Phi, psi and omega in degrees: 000130178254128181227167177294141178286149177283163177090199187256011180294140179294144185298334180285346180259317188239148175205172183243136175249123175249121178257113181256137173243103190076230178263358184258144174279112184271323182217146179226137180228129167270101193243168178222152178272353181275137184284331189267021177242161184293328184271021180304130188303316182298322179291320182290322186286355179295335180273359183288142176263355187245327185233161175228124181252128179246153182261127177277115183287137178086348182272149178279125182275133179217164181292128178288160177287155176296120184195165175240125183238129176274126181262129177279152177295142178291138179294144179291136181230150177298145182292137177253132179306130179088355182275347182089353179284154182257125177251170178294131182281153172219162183305331180297331178296323180283318181297315175068199184218131181294324180293321179274357179060046179238156176059206178297330178299326179290340179279349182293337183272358183251112184280338188282352183290133177240345179214146182231121178232146181230070182293331181287350174299318180288332174295318176296324178294320179293323180285347183088009179286341180215142184266181184298322178294322177295324177299314180294325178297314180293318180296322175294326177292322176297313180299315180299320178297314182293321178293322180294317181286322175076007181229016182213159185235138180276140176248106186258153177249144170280153177300156182282159171074019182258142173281173181298320179293323179290323177294321178299316178294319179296318181295317185278318190264323183261301182263074182278053182292142176219098184208139176278357181249022182218148176227159181225134183236147184201144000267189176288158182249149178260124182227167178277129178259106183295334180290319181269343180076022180209171178281147179212158179267138181228158175298144185282349190299322180296315178293322179297318179299323176294322177294319177303312182297319180295318179294322178299320182285318186280323185239323183123163182294332183290341179280127178298127182284063179222168190057036180243138181286137173271105182288136181093350179281120180276320182198184179243154176298326178212130179271123185268148175266171178296323179296321177290325174299315179295337178283325188262329185299318181297338181262014172087013176269113180278116185273150172248124188231156177254126181245135179300126178077359182233001175079192181263121188230151170285128185235052177182146181213056181245151171272180177263024182271143174272354179278119182301333181293334181242032183289325188260139184297319184293331177293315178300312184288330176296315179295322176300316181294315181296317181297313181295318182295318181291320179296318179289325182282352181240022177295337181293342184284346183296130179071011172280156176302128186271084182217188184299327180296318178294317181298320179296321178294320178297314179301317182296315182293315182292321179297320179296319179294313182291329176298318178294320177296322178295319179296329179277359176092012181279339183239151185265130177152146178287333178232165178296328179295326177285334187276328183198167170216153178229124183234116177210092183209199182292336183293317181257010172231071180289174183298325180298320178292321178297319179296332178274000178077027183247146170242125182249125177237120180263127183233132176236132181229152176250099184285153173280144179244149185289149174280079187290324178237121179259120185245126175245135176252121180257136181236137176248123180261116176277333172207198184281356186240328187269154183217132178238122179264147176238000000 
């Protein structure tokens, strides 16, 4: 709707645009037809969420007549890359391409990544942009990416609105993931959404990644990122009981629980691996950290003379690093000899290996594992000889 402008501005320079949505005035503009003024209509309307004003090149701009015009909705058009339009998502968008630096492929060139989470995958699932099969396809792609890189762990979300029994069925029957480089968290958390001005439920993976980072800084990678408070969590989509926790924990579903007087905490630190050696998340991440640190700390050995002097230097440097990790509690053992060993000598560097330009250093470590179940045995003595266990 075009109306006369308020004030003393001449009608040929200024006018008012009223944008109505239904019976309500949604937007108002004090506009001008002149290009060289601040209130030029085309410049002002760029911030509009309802209309789009385009400038006719070569045409003489003049004040429109007072009138009301009904605007038809713009026809839906396929999204054009770079146009800002939103198209229906498919798993290929997430997988991406390493050459084009898109999707998971684009993350292959970044060595510093230690965790990969895709919380917007579930948002797309809720909007209907991707179906349940697409969710599993993308999650498998995340796992494949982490396994291929070998230095990062996937943080996966369970679908929304599922009960503990339904999550168990989904985990076992539909998403039968088995990977030492992946974790799964449930249920969703309720947080305050500043954009909407109210609380809403969101996938837990983003908050979990933050807890991992906080635990790494405060305690170290060797500490299982569990029994940690999720800051900002107001409530949970579903409050789990101990029985439901016991149902989900053995199959690798890390539960988030609310405890009276202790807040909302992560109450699980397992991977999705069926291999008992890689059952715990902190063991996987500790090995990732040790491997990356040793590789970066021994870059100086490249192109050095491959002889006993080099092997001795490697043993000395790696032993010093692992000794410090043992002192900080990352390795299990009363002494450093019990916690780890480093072997780099003539036995594992034969002449054939030297001729190929390789240096082989064998390292063995005993990682600490979390006290997942704390067992106390209480005894009642009826006299000096009898004992009753409970």
